[in-house]
Backbone as a chain_set.jsonl record, in Angstrom:
{"seq": "MLSGEAMNVTFDEKQPIFQQVANIIENDILNGTYREDEQILSVAQFSQLFQINPATVVKGISLLVNEAILYKKRGLGMYVSTDAKQKIKNQRRDRFYKELLSNLLNEADKLELTTEDIINMIKQLRKD", "coords": {"N": [[13.394, 10.789, -11.432], [11.038, 8.338, -12.111], [8.377, 6.263, -11.177], [6.847, 3.262, -12.451], [4.214, 3.365, -11.765], [3.702, 6.104, -11.439], [3.899, 6.96, -14.015], [1.732, 5.865, -15.28], [-0.806, 6.874, -14.358], [-4.114, 6.791, -13.222], [-6.593, 8.52, -11.868], [-8.617, 7.859, -9.045], [-12.005, 8.303, -8.41], [-13.041, 8.041, -5.886], [-11.418, 8.97, -3.914], [-9.778, 11.927, -2.782], [-7.757, 13.738, -5.124], [-5.334, 14.919, -4.255], [-4.648, 13.314, -2.084], [-4.193, 10.938, -3.375], [-1.967, 11.625, -4.874], [-0.116, 11.945, -2.803], [-0.081, 9.276, -1.927], [1.042, 8.016, -4.174], [3.628, 9.085, -4.158], [4.461, 8.095, -1.676], [4.365, 5.329, -2.295], [6.393, 5.262, -4.194], [8.553, 5.806, -2.577], [8.508, 3.553, -0.927], [9.009, 1.526, -2.829], [11.559, 2.105, -3.599], [12.12, 3.965, -5.561], [12.5, 6.587, -4.793], [14.941, 7.513, -2.456], [16.165, 7.863, 0.961], [16.916, 11.21, 1.813], [16.939, 11.988, -0.817], [16.044, 13.954, -3.624], [12.706, 14.645, -4.654], [10.451, 14.818, -7.488], [9.707, 18.087, -8.801], [7.023, 20.375, -7.947], [5.978, 21.49, -10.288], [6.832, 19.573, -12.174], [5.466, 17.244, -11.292], [2.853, 18.199, -11.615], [2.715, 18.585, -14.376], [3.24, 15.976, -15.242], [1.068, 14.484, -14.19], [-0.987, 15.934, -15.193], [-2.483, 17.801, -13.669], [-3.692, 20.382, -11.434], [-1.235, 22.539, -10.045], [-1.643, 23.368, -7.386], [-3.001, 21.241, -6.274], [-1.057, 19.273, -6.252], [0.75, 20.48, -4.475], [-0.775, 20.376, -2.152], [-0.91, 17.604, -1.711], [1.815, 16.998, -1.342], [2.26, 18.54, 0.91], [0.83, 17.115, 2.837], [2.577, 14.983, 3.217], [4.814, 16.294, 4.162], [3.841, 17.25, 6.598], [3.608, 14.832, 7.893], [6.188, 14.181, 8.267], [7.462, 12.769, 6.264], [8.499, 13.872, 4.012], [10.815, 16.592, 3.514], [11.67, 20.064, 3.253], [14.195, 21.653, 1.409], [15.292, 24.73, 1.442], [14.916, 26.647, -1.408], [15.792, 24.588, -3.001], [14.083, 22.359, -3.158], [11.94, 19.492, -2.512], [12.647, 16.794, -0.312], [13.267, 13.349, 0.588], [12.67, 12.249, 3.816], [14.771, 11.056, 6.517], [14.324, 7.75, 7.549], [11.836, 7.662, 6.341], [10.693, 5.59, 4.845], [10.227, 3.601, 6.786], [8.458, 4.978, 8.441], [6.254, 5.265, 6.743], [5.572, 2.569, 6.351], [4.866, 1.899, 8.999], [2.638, 3.603, 9.412], [0.891, 2.621, 7.457], [0.616, -0.041, 8.252], [-0.702, 0.351, 10.665], [-3.077, 1.553, 9.76], [-4.004, -0.557, 8.172], [-4.491, -2.49, 10.135], [-6.414, -1.168, 11.79], [-8.466, -0.399, 10.02], [-8.87, -2.184, 7.674], [-8.576, -4.875, 8.696], [-10.337, -4.762, 10.838], [-12.79, -4.28, 9.555], [-12.875, -6.621, 8.03], [-13.072, -8.605, 10.028], [-15.515, -7.896, 11.197], [-17.278, -8.431, 9.084], [-16.754, -11.159, 8.797], [-17.766, -12.096, 11.204], [-20.488, -11.659, 10.785], [-20.916, -13.533, 8.832], [-20.477, -15.761, 10.218], [-17.945, -16.931, 10.285], [-15.127, -18.748, 11.372], [-12.039, -18.093, 13.155], [-10.157, -19.857, 12.215], [-11.275, -20.465, 9.704], [-10.949, -18.015, 8.415], [-8.146, -17.754, 8.435], [-7.457, -19.958, 6.841], [-8.579, -19.12, 4.41], [-6.99, -16.887, 3.871], [-4.477, -18.114, 3.643], [-4.973, -19.632, 1.347], [-5.318, -17.611, -0.565], [-2.738, -16.553, -0.564], [-1.346, -18.64, -1.755], [-2.291, -18.566, -4.331]], "CA": [[13.074, 9.387, -11.38], [9.601, 8.088, -12.113], [7.979, 4.867, -11.081], [5.868, 2.847, -13.442], [2.907, 3.825, -11.284], [3.561, 7.532, -11.706], [3.784, 7.179, -15.445], [0.445, 5.337, -15.745], [-1.763, 7.241, -13.32], [-5.525, 7.049, -13.445], [-7.074, 8.891, -10.548], [-9.84, 7.234, -8.559], [-12.962, 9.326, -7.965], [-13.445, 7.771, -4.508], [-10.458, 9.582, -2.996], [-9.278, 13.195, -3.319], [-6.552, 13.593, -5.944], [-4.128, 15.245, -3.496], [-4.292, 12.136, -1.284], [-3.644, 9.96, -4.31], [-0.606, 12.089, -5.179], [0.688, 11.574, -1.636], [0.081, 7.818, -1.958], [1.982, 7.679, -5.248], [4.966, 9.419, -3.663], [4.761, 7.089, -0.651], [4.669, 4.07, -2.975], [7.717, 5.409, -4.81], [9.534, 5.682, -1.491], [8.512, 2.144, -0.525], [9.611, 0.651, -3.843], [12.956, 2.481, -3.83], [12.287, 4.989, -6.598], [13.112, 7.69, -4.037], [15.61, 7.05, -1.237], [16.374, 8.875, 1.996], [17.662, 12.413, 1.461], [16.933, 12.165, -2.262], [15.046, 14.922, -4.069], [11.592, 14.154, -5.461], [10.114, 15.727, -8.575], [9.172, 19.391, -8.392], [5.572, 20.55, -8.092], [5.701, 21.7, -11.718], [7.011, 18.297, -12.867], [4.318, 16.403, -10.939], [1.673, 18.794, -12.214], [2.757, 18.29, -15.801], [3.174, 14.53, -15.401], [-0.272, 14.008, -13.878], [-1.961, 16.82, -15.832], [-3.353, 18.319, -12.614], [-3.38, 21.706, -10.913], [-0.107, 22.559, -9.111], [-2.126, 23.497, -6.005], [-3.351, 19.886, -5.844], [0.225, 18.623, -5.961], [1.256, 21.105, -3.249], [-1.565, 19.851, -1.038], [-0.458, 16.228, -1.491], [3.168, 17.054, -0.778], [2.117, 19.095, 2.265], [0.444, 16.009, 3.712], [3.773, 14.198, 3.523], [5.676, 17.139, 4.996], [3.227, 17.23, 7.93], [3.845, 13.511, 8.479], [7.652, 14.039, 8.322], [7.908, 11.848, 5.218], [9.304, 14.749, 3.162], [11.23, 17.867, 4.097], [12.024, 21.058, 2.244], [15.474, 22.36, 1.434], [14.944, 26.036, 0.905], [15.467, 26.981, -2.716], [16.214, 23.395, -3.732], [12.968, 21.453, -3.404], [11.498, 18.563, -1.48], [13.504, 15.628, -0.161], [12.755, 12.258, 1.402], [13.204, 12.279, 5.177], [15.384, 9.866, 7.085], [13.337, 6.815, 8.088], [10.533, 7.851, 5.696], [10.17, 4.284, 4.454], [9.708, 2.938, 7.983], [7.282, 5.74, 8.885], [5.143, 4.908, 5.851], [5.178, 1.199, 6.697], [4.175, 1.937, 10.293], [1.326, 4.219, 9.209], [0.048, 1.722, 6.67], [0.289, -1.195, 9.105], [-1.701, 0.819, 11.616], [-4.325, 1.716, 9.001], [-4.397, -1.916, 7.79], [-5.042, -3.114, 11.337], [-7.614, -0.478, 12.278], [-9.53, -0.303, 9.021], [-9.132, -3.372, 6.868], [-8.809, -6.067, 9.507], [-11.556, -4.548, 11.622], [-13.913, -4.519, 8.635], [-12.854, -8.032, 7.677], [-13.587, -9.382, 11.153], [-16.947, -7.596, 11.328], [-17.977, -9.186, 8.04], [-16.594, -12.58, 9.129], [-18.728, -12.379, 12.278], [-21.818, -11.728, 10.171], [-20.967, -14.781, 8.065], [-20.181, -16.818, 11.186], [-16.677, -17.573, 9.963], [-14.217, -18.883, 12.506], [-10.676, -17.599, 12.92], [-9.519, -20.86, 11.363], [-11.8, -20.262, 8.347], [-10.303, -16.809, 7.866], [-6.727, -18.081, 8.21], [-7.397, -20.838, 5.669], [-8.846, -18.299, 3.224], [-5.788, -16.072, 3.638], [-3.448, -19.04, 3.139], [-5.326, -19.986, -0.031], [-5.008, -16.458, -1.409], [-1.278, -16.452, -0.65], [-0.904, -19.673, -2.693], [-2.69, -18.147, -5.686]], "C": [[11.566, 9.205, -11.302], [9.346, 6.603, -11.989], [7.047, 4.543, -12.234], [4.488, 3.332, -13.067], [2.69, 5.284, -11.652], [3.345, 7.793, -13.19], [2.421, 6.746, -15.99], [-0.665, 5.635, -14.748], [-3.157, 7.432, -13.891], [-6.093, 7.321, -12.074], [-8.446, 8.286, -10.274], [-10.76, 8.316, -8.009], [-13.367, 9.165, -6.506], [-12.558, 8.458, -3.479], [-9.969, 10.891, -3.608], [-7.932, 13.008, -4.049], [-5.294, 13.902, -5.136], [-3.695, 14.079, -2.609], [-3.688, 11.049, -2.164], [-2.222, 10.331, -4.721], [0.324, 11.702, -4.033], [0.941, 10.067, -1.611], [1.07, 7.371, -3.025], [3.414, 7.949, -4.794], [5.385, 8.416, -2.584], [5.131, 5.758, -1.291], [6.039, 4.117, -3.63], [8.828, 5.347, -3.77], [9.643, 4.217, -1.075], [9.199, 1.245, -1.541], [11.028, 1.065, -4.239], [13.179, 3.476, -4.949], [12.938, 6.231, -6.0], [13.696, 7.116, -2.759], [15.759, 8.199, -0.253], [17.285, 9.989, 1.49], [17.803, 12.625, -0.042], [15.795, 13.108, -2.642], [13.957, 14.231, -4.885], [11.364, 15.141, -6.606], [9.578, 17.041, -8.02], [7.658, 19.402, -8.561], [5.213, 20.69, -9.57], [5.826, 20.386, -12.498], [5.853, 17.338, -12.569], [3.058, 16.892, -11.636], [1.593, 18.46, -13.699], [2.582, 16.791, -16.05], [1.753, 14.014, -15.227], [-1.37, 14.818, -14.551], [-2.996, 17.313, -14.814], [-2.85, 19.681, -12.155], [-2.204, 21.632, -9.934], [-0.543, 22.666, -7.643], [-2.506, 22.129, -5.425], [-2.096, 19.116, -5.459], [0.791, 19.154, -4.649], [0.518, 20.545, -2.037], [-1.15, 18.414, -0.702], [0.92, 16.171, -0.859], [3.114, 17.577, 0.651], [1.69, 18.032, 3.268], [1.678, 15.239, 4.168], [4.781, 14.993, 4.346], [5.152, 17.124, 6.425], [3.455, 15.906, 8.656], [5.338, 13.204, 8.593], [8.177, 12.957, 7.37], [8.828, 12.604, 4.253], [9.725, 15.968, 3.962], [11.705, 18.779, 2.97], [13.428, 21.584, 2.487], [15.213, 23.668, 0.705], [15.687, 26.323, -0.402], [15.863, 25.781, -3.559], [15.08, 22.421, -4.043], [12.676, 20.559, -2.227], [12.352, 17.301, -1.52], [12.849, 14.598, 0.758], [13.458, 12.283, 2.758], [13.883, 10.963, 5.546], [14.279, 9.036, 7.724], [11.944, 6.98, 7.473], [9.892, 6.513, 5.36], [9.55, 3.566, 5.654], [8.472, 3.656, 8.518], [6.057, 5.373, 8.052], [4.644, 3.504, 6.18], [4.397, 1.174, 8.004], [2.769, 2.509, 10.156], [0.38, 3.274, 8.478], [-0.326, 0.466, 7.449], [-0.81, -0.83, 10.08], [-3.065, 0.952, 10.939], [-4.882, 0.348, 8.581], [-5.085, -2.602, 8.967], [-6.383, -2.495, 11.719], [-8.771, -0.506, 11.29], [-9.836, -1.636, 8.35], [-9.428, -4.603, 7.715], [-10.072, -5.947, 10.347], [-12.791, -4.817, 10.767], [-14.015, -5.996, 8.261], [-13.466, -8.872, 8.795], [-15.076, -9.118, 11.397], [-17.763, -8.389, 10.313], [-17.903, -10.685, 8.324], [-17.576, -12.981, 10.231], [-20.143, -12.518, 11.719], [-22.012, -13.05, 9.426], [-20.696, -16.009, 8.922], [-18.956, -17.63, 10.802], [-15.809, -17.638, 11.215], [-12.869, -18.271, 12.148], [-9.939, -18.558, 11.994], [-9.988, -20.729, 9.909], [-11.078, -19.089, 7.671], [-8.846, -17.096, 7.53], [-6.581, -18.964, 6.983], [-7.641, -20.06, 4.375], [-7.623, -17.464, 2.865], [-4.672, -16.951, 3.056], [-3.71, -19.407, 1.687], [-5.011, -18.833, -0.982], [-3.505, -16.292, -1.596], [-0.715, -17.464, -1.636], [-1.151, -19.246, -4.135], [-1.797, -17.083, -6.142]], "O": [[10.9, 9.861, -10.5], [10.018, 5.788, -12.621], [6.526, 5.435, -12.903], [3.682, 3.67, -13.934], [1.616, 5.656, -12.123], [2.674, 8.755, -13.563], [2.004, 7.212, -17.05], [-1.389, 4.727, -14.34], [-3.359, 8.124, -14.889], [-6.078, 6.447, -11.207], [-9.307, 8.215, -11.151], [-10.326, 9.157, -7.222], [-13.981, 10.07, -5.94], [-12.909, 8.522, -2.3], [-9.766, 10.967, -4.819], [-7.09, 12.215, -3.628], [-4.281, 13.223, -5.304], [-2.499, 13.876, -2.403], [-2.782, 10.329, -1.745], [-1.373, 9.457, -4.896], [1.421, 11.193, -4.262], [2.051, 9.629, -1.308], [1.85, 6.447, -2.8], [4.307, 7.132, -5.021], [6.522, 7.945, -2.576], [6.103, 5.122, -0.88], [6.768, 3.124, -3.623], [9.928, 4.881, -4.065], [10.745, 3.701, -0.893], [9.895, 0.303, -1.164], [11.632, 0.447, -5.116], [14.325, 3.801, -5.259], [13.809, 6.848, -6.612], [13.047, 6.337, -2.061], [15.511, 9.358, -0.588], [18.29, 9.737, 0.825], [18.686, 13.358, -0.488], [14.716, 13.063, -2.051], [14.237, 13.351, -5.698], [12.02, 16.18, -6.674], [9.061, 17.092, -6.905], [7.089, 18.544, -9.235], [4.255, 20.078, -10.043], [5.016, 20.116, -13.385], [5.323, 16.698, -13.477], [2.29, 16.099, -12.18], [0.534, 18.098, -14.21], [1.86, 16.389, -16.962], [1.284, 13.2, -16.022], [-2.543, 14.448, -14.495], [-4.203, 17.255, -15.05], [-1.724, 20.077, -12.454], [-2.178, 20.749, -9.077], [0.114, 22.117, -6.759], [-2.351, 21.893, -4.227], [-2.079, 18.396, -4.462], [1.258, 18.383, -3.81], [1.134, 20.27, -1.007], [-1.054, 18.057, 0.472], [1.16, 15.383, 0.056], [3.854, 17.099, 1.512], [2.134, 18.043, 4.416], [1.812, 14.888, 5.341], [5.521, 14.417, 5.144], [5.934, 16.997, 7.368], [3.49, 15.864, 9.886], [5.716, 12.096, 8.973], [9.195, 12.318, 7.635], [9.803, 12.051, 3.744], [9.088, 16.335, 4.95], [12.086, 18.326, 1.891], [13.802, 21.916, 3.611], [14.948, 23.69, -0.497], [16.913, 26.247, -0.476], [16.236, 25.944, -4.722], [15.106, 21.738, -5.067], [13.099, 20.819, -1.1], [12.726, 16.806, -2.583], [12.0, 14.926, 1.586], [14.686, 12.334, 2.833], [13.606, 9.911, 4.968], [13.39, 9.585, 8.375], [10.966, 6.485, 8.034], [8.694, 6.322, 5.564], [8.468, 2.99, 5.543], [7.54, 3.01, 8.996], [4.962, 5.194, 8.585], [3.438, 3.274, 6.275], [3.374, 0.497, 8.101], [1.818, 1.967, 10.718], [-0.789, 3.147, 8.841], [-1.443, -0.036, 7.328], [-1.74, -1.606, 10.299], [-4.081, 0.516, 11.481], [-6.092, 0.127, 8.631], [-6.138, -3.22, 8.807], [-7.364, -3.204, 11.943], [-9.93, -0.625, 11.689], [-10.951, -2.148, 8.456], [-10.418, -5.296, 7.482], [-10.791, -6.927, 10.541], [-13.722, -5.495, 11.201], [-15.112, -6.551, 8.187], [-14.287, -9.752, 8.535], [-15.813, -10.032, 11.766], [-18.808, -8.949, 10.644], [-18.88, -11.404, 8.116], [-18.147, -14.071, 10.196], [-20.9, -13.394, 12.137], [-23.108, -13.608, 9.39], [-20.685, -17.139, 8.435], [-18.924, -18.85, 10.966], [-15.767, -16.699, 12.01], [-12.597, -17.971, 10.986], [-9.196, -18.137, 11.107], [-9.185, -20.868, 8.986], [-10.661, -19.173, 6.516], [-8.368, -16.722, 6.459], [-5.684, -18.749, 6.168], [-6.987, -20.311, 3.363], [-7.264, -17.35, 1.693], [-4.009, -16.568, 2.092], [-2.779, -19.485, 0.886], [-4.495, -19.052, -2.078], [-3.053, -15.926, -2.681], [0.29, -17.187, -2.291], [-0.352, -19.516, -5.032], [-1.952, -16.583, -7.256]]}, "num_chains": 1, "name": "protein.A"}
């Protein structure tokens, strides 16, 4: 199973490719391409699909194994862990709060924006 994202990958130079591979797999879990206890593509398949070194794919998958998003069935491949979707959401919410919102509020302070100003801007973006 391949997501539209996986089929049209252009790697960003600002982030290591192995992290981008992990993000693609996470996105595929979030959007339902891969479900709990379902096998993901093999290292060789990812490598061929993305036209990247298999070691890079292994490193990206290893990140997800270390975070208990994926698990290995010996001789069979890698599978999506139970509650992987919720774990990914929790991690991303935490990162969103610590990184993005913190940066947003720091910049808002520099611009002397009030909380109400920020909320109105967010509401306007949601309408668009």
